[in-house]
N, C-alpha and C positions, 0 to 999 in steps of 0.2 A: 537439498529436497526438501520440501515441506508441504505433504499432504496429510490428512488425517480431518476426523468428525468435528464440526464445530459443537461446542456446546455449549446452551444459552442460558444462565444462569441471574437470577432474581436479585440482585443487591439493593441494600436502601440508597440514598439519597438520590435516586435515579441515575444509578451508577450501575450499566446494563453494557457488560461486554462478554466477548465470545471467547471462554475459553478452549484453543484447539489440546490435543490430546498429543503423544509421541508416536502415538499408531502411526504406522508407513501405509498410504496407498497402495491397494493391494486386491484388488478388482481384478481377477481374469478374464484378461482380454480378448484370450486366446478362444474364448468359447464364445466370443461377441462376433469377430470374424471381419473380416472388410470390404468393402466394393471400391472398382477402379473406376475411371473416368468413363470406360464404355459399360460398366453396368454390371459385370463378372464380378463374383463372391467366392469367397474362400478366408484364410488365413492371410491376416494381416502383414503386409509384407511390401517391398518397395514398385510402386506402381499399384498398388493394391490397398491404398490406406485410407479410403474415404468411410466413416464409422458408420452417418445413417444423413438421411435429408439435411439440408443446413436450416440451422435453427430459424423456426420464423418467432416474428413479435419478441426479436433481438435487440442488442446495443447495434447500434447502427457506426456510431462514430468511435467505438472502441475496438481496441484489436483484440479480435475472437475467431475461434475457431470456426474455418467457412464449410466445415464437411459433416458437421455433427458429433465430434470426438470433443469429449471436457476437456479443462485445463486446468492447468495448476500454475505454478511456478513460472516469472521472468526467467527466461538462464542467457548467461552471456550475453546481453545486448551490449553492441558494438557498433561504430562507425567504422568500415574502410575505407583505407586511405588511397587506394591502389585505385578505386574505380568508384569511389565519391557516394557510397550506396550505405544505407542506413540497416542494420540486419536486427531485428528480433527476433531470439527462439524462445521457446516456455514448453512447459511439460504438458505434453501432447496426451491423451489417454487411450494411449492402443501399443501395439508389442507384437513383435515376430515371435513364433516358437522358437523354444518353448520358453519366453519369459511372463513375465506378469507387466512390463512398464512400469511406468512411462516411460515415452522416449523425447526425440528433437523436435517439437515443431520449429517452424520458422517463416516469417514475414520480409517481405522489403519495402525499402522504401527511398527515394532520390530529397525527400523534402519535409519528410514527416505530416502531408497532410494525404496523400495520394499511396495506399498498401495493398501490397498484392499477396493472396496468401500461396506459399509454396510446398514443393515437397519434403516430407519428414526428413531432415538434415543430416541426423543419429540414429540410426537402428540399435537395437540390441541385438547382440551376436552376429551383425553382417556389415562389411566394408560395401555400400552398396558402389561402391564409386568404381569396383573394377569388374567385368565382364567375364566370366557372370559373379555374380557376387561373391564374396568373401568371406567365412565362417570365422569369427572372431568369439571364441570362447570364454573369455575372461569378459564379458560383457553382454552375455546373452540372457540375464536376466529385465534387467533394465538399465537406461539412463537417466541419472538421476542430475540433480538440477547443478548446472556446471556455470564456469564465467570465464569470460574473454579478454585476451591482452593481446594489443599492438608493439612488435615485437621487431627490432632492426634485423634484416635480413629473412623473414617468413616470406614476403613478399617476391613476385617476380625480379629477377638479376641484383637481388641484396635489399631489394625497398623495405620500407616498412612492413610490416602484413598483419594477418587475425591468426591467433593460435585460441583452440577451443581448451580446456584444461575440468573434464567434467567425472565424476565418481560414475563405476561402472559396476552395477552388480553382478554379483557370479556368484558359482554353487557350487562344491567340491565335487561332484561326478565329472563335469566339466571340465575345472579347473582345478585340480587337484589342489594346488597350495591357495586357497581361498578358506582362508581362517576368519576372519571378521567378515566374509560375504560382501566387501565391498572395498573398491581399487580406486587407483586414479590414474587417467590415461589421457593423451591428447589426439586433437582430430582438427586438420588443419585441409584449408582446399585443395582439392586433388589437380583440379587443373587452373591454376590460379588467373593466367594474365587473358586465357582464351576464354573463362564464366564469368562475366561481368557479375551476374546475382550470384555467384556462389554457390550454385544449386547441387553439386558433387563436392561431401567432405569424405575425405579418406583417415585411416587409422594408423599413423606408422609402424612399422615393423619392429623398432623398440618399445613399444604396447607391453605390457603398462607399465607407466613410469613410478609409481610405487604400489608394492602392496597391502594389503592386510591394515587398511586405512578405516576411517569414517566418510561419513558423506559432506557433502557441501565445500567444497574449495573455494576461499573467496579468489577475486580477481588477485594477481600477482602484482607486488611493487619491488621496485628495483631501490637498494641501499646505497647511500656512495660510493661502497666499494665495489660498488657493479652486481653485486650478489643479488639474482630476485627469490622473495619470498613470498608463499602464502600462507594461509591457515586452516583447518578444517573445524567442522562442528564440532568439536573435541577439544578445540584449544593447543592442538597440534600441530607446529610450524616445520616446514618443510622450505629447503634452499635449492637454487641451481646457482651453479657459480658466474656463470655470464649467457649471453644471449645467445653462443653460439653451444653450450651446454642446454638451454633450454631447448634450443630445436632439435635437439641430439637426444632430448627426453632422461639426461643424466640429472635426477633430481635426488634429494637427501634428506632424512630426517634429522633435524635441529633440536627438537625440544617441545616439551610439552610449557608454555607460559600463563601463569593463572593472572596477571594482568588484562587476558583476553577471556572475558566469559564465555563457559561452554552455552554454546546456542545453535540451532539453525540460519542459515543461509548469510554468513559473516561477510562484512564487510570492513576494507580499511584505508581510508586515502587523505590526500594533506586538504588543511581548513580550505575552504573554498572561499570564492569574490566575495567583495561584499555587497548587501544587500544597498541595492539602486536606493538613493536617497539618505543613506546612512553610513557612505565610506568615509567621512571625516574620523570619528571616534576609530574607526578598525584602521584606519593610517596612522593614526595619533599611535594606539598600542604597537603596529605593527614596527614604528619607525624606534621607539622606545624598549624594541623585543620583548615585548611582554605578551603577545596576541597566543593564545592557544596553536597548535603546529596539524594535529589532526582529527580524522571524525572514525571512530571504530561504531559499526552499525551491527547489531546484529537482531535474531526474532526469537523470540522467546515468550508466548500467550501474547503474542501483536508484535510490531514492528517495534525497534528503540535504537536510540542512538546517546553517545556521549562523545564530549568533547577531549580535548587532555592535551599532552607535552609528549611527543614521543623521540627517543630519543636512539637509533639504529643501533644493534650490537654489531661486533665486527662479525667477520666472517663463520658462519656455523657457530654462532655465539644468541644468545637470546635478548631480547630488545626489551627496552624500556619504555612503560604507556603509562604518566601518571597524572594526576590533576593537576594544574598549569596554576600557580599562585595569582591570585586576584579574580579567578574564573573558577575556582572553584565548587559554585553552582552548576557548573554544566559538565562536572565529570557525572554527577548523577544519571543514571539513564532516563531518557523524556520517550516521551511517547512520539513515532513519526505521523502517525495516523490513529485515532481510536476508535472509528469505525471497523467495514469489514474489508480490511487491507493487511495482505503479509506477504512475506518470502520477496521482500523488494529487492531490485538488484539497480545499480547505479555503473555507470564508467563517464572517461570525458565523453565530449562530442563537442567538435565544431560550430563556431556563431557562423552568425551571416560576413560577419563585416574580420573574418578569422582567427576571433579569440578563441578562446578554449572554457567549458562549463563544463558542469560536471548536474547530468540526469539521472532522475530513479524513477524508475518502476516499479508497480506492487501489481498483486496477484489482487485485483477485486474479487470476492467471494459472493457475488451475486446471480441471481436465475439469467438465462434458463438452465447455464452448465459453468459460471465464470467468464471473468475477462481479465483483459491484461489496462490499469488504469494509463489512463493518459500520460505525457512523459512530465517531470517536475525537474524545474533547474533549482539546483541545492544553493543557496548564498547564506552567507552570516550576518548577523545582525548583530554592531559589538554595543549598541545601545539598549537592547531588551534582552541580550545576549541569549538568543533563539536563532538557530538554522529554519530559516526559512526554504519554500518550497513551492514556488509557485508554478501556475502552467506556461511552458514556455511560448515566448511572445509569437510563435507559424503558426498555433493553434487557430489566432483570428483570421487567418487565410482561409478557417472553414466556415466561416460565416457568410450566409444565406445572403439574407438580408434583415434589414433592421425591424424586426414584424411588431416593435409597440415601444413606446417611449413614455415616462412618467418625470415629470420634473414639477416640482414643487414643495407641499408639505403631506405629513403623513401627522393622525392622530384622531383618534376619534373612531368611528364607522371602519373597518377594513376596506384599503383600498384592490379592487377586481383589476388585476392587470390583465385580463383577457374576457372580455364582455362577450366576444363574439364567438361562434362557433369554429369562424377561420384561424382565429389565436388561439382558440382552444387545444386545437390540432397541432400546433406551430410547438405545446410547451412540452412533449412529449421527447421530442428531438431536438433540444436546443440550448442556448447560452443564456444567462439572465446577469448581469452587472450591476449591482446597489452602489452608491456611493451617496453615505448619510453624513451630513453635517452635524456632528458629534454636542449635543445641547447639555444646557446647563443646569441639567437637574437629571435626577435617574429615568430609565426608560427601557422599557422591553421592546426590541425591536425587531418583531416578526415575519416570517418568510412561510405561507403553506402551499405546499404545493397538493392537489388532491380535487376535489367537486368543491362546489362554490358552496355548497353548505352541507355540514356532516351532521346528524342526528345526535342529539345529548343522548348522554345514558345516564340511569339513575345512581343516585350514590345515597347509601344509608348510613345511619352513625356507627353500624359494627357490621363489619363483613369480613369472616374467615376466610382462608385462601385466597386473599386481593390485596393486590399492589396499586398503591395512588403514587406515579412514579413522576416525582419532579417538584418544583415549588419548594426546596426542605430551606428551612431558615435555622433552625438549630437540631442538630443529632446527639443524644445522648446516649452511652453506651450504661446496661443495664447487666446487673447477673443471672446467671443461672435461672432459671424455674420463675422467671421475673412473668405476670400474666400482663397479656396484653391491656389490660383495661389500663391499666398504671401508665401507659402511654393517651387512653384517651380522656383520663382524669386531666394531664398535663396539657392536654390542646386545651379542655373547659377551663383550663384556670390563666389562659393566655387570651388577651385581647385580640393577639395580632395572627392564632393559629385559627383557618380554615378547617385542616382537614391534617390525619396524622397517619401514619403507619410505623406497626412493631413490627421488625424484621429479624429472625433469625440468623446471626451470625456465625456461630459455631466458636467452641471452646477452645484455645480464646478467639477473639475475636478475627475475624480476616481467614476462618478453615471453610473454605465454601463445601467441602464435602461433608461436614456434619451438618450442613443446611437443615434438612427435616430431623434434628433434633432436638424438640421443644426442653430437652434438659440444657443444650445452648444458651450461650451468655447471647445478647439480643442489641437493636438499636432503636431506640425510639426517635422518630423523624418528622417534627413536627411542621406543618405547611402553610403559606401564604394565602395560597390559591386551589381549590378542591381540581385536583388533577382527573384525567379520565380512567377508570378502573380498569385494571388488569386480570382478570378469575384466572383458578387457576395455580397461582402461587404458594404453594403450600406451605413456605415458608415466612409467609406474609401474614397481617392482622389489621384491616385499614379502619379509616370511616371519616366521615366529616364531620364538624360539629352541628349539622341538624340536618335532617334529608334535604336533598338536593337535588341535581342533576351538575354535568360534568361535559363541555365538547369534549367528544373522540373524533381522533384522526385515524382509526382504522382501514380505512383508504387513501388515507393519507402522509405526505411527510411534512412536520415542521421543522424548520430551521429558527433558533433565536440567539439573540444576543442581551444579554442583562447588564446594561449598561448603567455605570455608574461613575459621576465624575469623581477624579483623584482625589485623595483627602490631601487638602492645601497644606497642613503640616507638613505630608511625608516627605523625605529627601533624597529616595531612589529615583531614577531617571523614568522610571515604568513602574504601570499599573495594571493590573490584571483581572477582567471581566468573565463569567461565565457567559460560555457558547455550547449551542448542542444542534443535534441535527439528526431526527428521528431519537433513538434510543442510547447514541453517541452523545458525551460529555466531555468539555476540555475547558481550558482557561487561555483566552490571550491577552499575550502581552501586549498594551499598546503604552507608546513614547508619550511623556507630557507634553511633548510638542505637538503631538499632532491633535490635527482639529479636525479629520474627517476619519470615516472610516468605509471601506469596502470588502462588501459582501459578491462573492461570485461564484455561482453553481451552474454546474453543466450538468444537465438530464436527459439523458440518451436511454429511455423506455425501461430499462429496470434498475438502472443505476444513478447515483446522483453522486457526485463529488461537488464539494463545496470547500470553498478557498477565504478563511477570513482574513481580511488586511494581507492580502497579497499572499496568501499563505504563509502566513506564520501561525497558524493554523489550518491543517485538513482533516477533512472529515469524508469515508466514502461510506457512502450508504445506498442498501436496497431501495427500492422504487416499483409502482406497479402503476405506470400511468398510461392512461389510453387518449381515445379523443375529445371524450369531455373533462381531462385536465383545467384547471383554472390555477393561476399563482394570486395569491393575496395577501397584501402588504399591510402590515398592522403597526401600529406604534400604542404605549402607552402614555406617552408624554407628545407635545407638538414636536416634531422634527422636519427639518430640510431633506429631500431627497433628489438624487436623478440617478433615474433607473432607466436602462435598455435592454429590450428583450431581443435576440436574436435566433432565427434558425437558421440549423447546422446542418451539412451537407454530412453526405456518408463518405466515408476515406478510400472503397474499395475497387481495385483497379487489376489488373491481370500483372502477371509478370512480363508482357512484350508491351505495355505502355511503358511500365517501369525502363525497360530499357532503352526504347525511345524519347526518355524526358532526358533533358539536359543533365548535364551536373549543377549543383547549387552551392556543397561545399569544397571548399581545397581540400 
């Protein structure tokens, strides 16, 4: 479970992340009440589970609750091999009395393109599969973020089938053995063979499977001995000796493993397949036995992953997970998505040709009340030393029409991709694909979503409580009590400098909780251009070298690649260039052999997902797109492009339509 308030903190060098707190989501949903399909109102209960009217001006091709309920983490996403149905669960913001929620919302599809909203799958305090419903006091406060696993024997007639493992929240009044407030339990389909969409889930009588735990069980994995293992938020590991023992709810505590850091929503899985086009380096390392073996993903103030070598422990003994020789750089935590993306969940899914792939889903923290991000296939690029996450290939099936194409060059004045009203209406629900031929010189490759023209803002030479975010070329750290005028003077003495920002960092630098203490140390950021001023930032003092104006994109989202060719004398197989979308910045690794760059942007009313170089970097950002939105392409140097804009269809259908659809995946 990862539910919290997001706190925006202004940092120098245009880094503006959202820092989640550890406070759990605690809205009292029992006071809100729910309605049912017939319109009756009352407490939230099975059959009475609509929070409000459907959201308006909301994303159309992202998974989002369709009955006015807020949401957060993805939960136990899984492909059911029995019926060929893709199941996506999520934290839905409702609860049955006496709980506070959230619970397990549910969507289904057979093709990743057409999705149906389903009734709540797992309720707090209730086994809704029984008639009448059966009370489960051990989890009557909430159902937090769980994980799914496919196990031999869990399906009809001994077939492979789905098991959900979830953290139930309890209280001592109703469950006297509740000491930590959390336990682990399992849920399985109540009528697996006949219930194609797995509408009804039951909580077996052996529950809970482990008491007095912490939240966030990972998807279990099986060791060579046949033992199943999972980890929870607090780095504790639990095991089940066999498939049969898992299905009987027989789990035991193994120990605390400090090699796996304490964080929310952990996941652990084998190294994924090679990134297309980079198979040779992957296979070469694999043949030599030098390739890393596993990925460890966690959520702590953002989503992170690391890559290393896993040596499973003997039954009931802890594992070993360490950096891989020659790949030590990948042991460091790297962000999955620096934007409004958190608490991601992954699992294995089939491909159209009968293969297997790893797909990741995230919580998109965007208006009106959050969404699930698009499904992303994870691959490993052995040349650039990166895990990549490109939108799954099936999403091309959502393209309605190619609304526009620009093939030629950029440089000079921006190119308006959407000069007519008809095309403007396409932008807010669209997919844009741009392929740049990498130029021989440095170039800022820019893509702006928003009005065709933004009014400029005045920028003076000295502006307290104002940030100028962006275009940093030099950052110098200064001790406590430094006057911001020192930074102003540094800019005045440098011909390259056009503007500056002095920002308090804390003492020592990096302690953001001390941002407002002017006695703390800080950074002087010199800028090669004049960014849009942002007022109300008490930690910042900024100014331009002379009074001027700056373009602002308050109603726009600007994405940019700050490209520079690689150093001809460098020996590394890759080099890095800065990229950003909105307030979120990262570094993109490019292979020295690459001659082109792709940027792919999915815009869906209130959210934009931007994928640089097939997902080598992905950024989720909020947006406020309307019928007047334009797309403006520009470059600071002459560059060749081939770009296409597609309108994108809505994903929504009905449960009956999903049942009637043919099976797509084996």
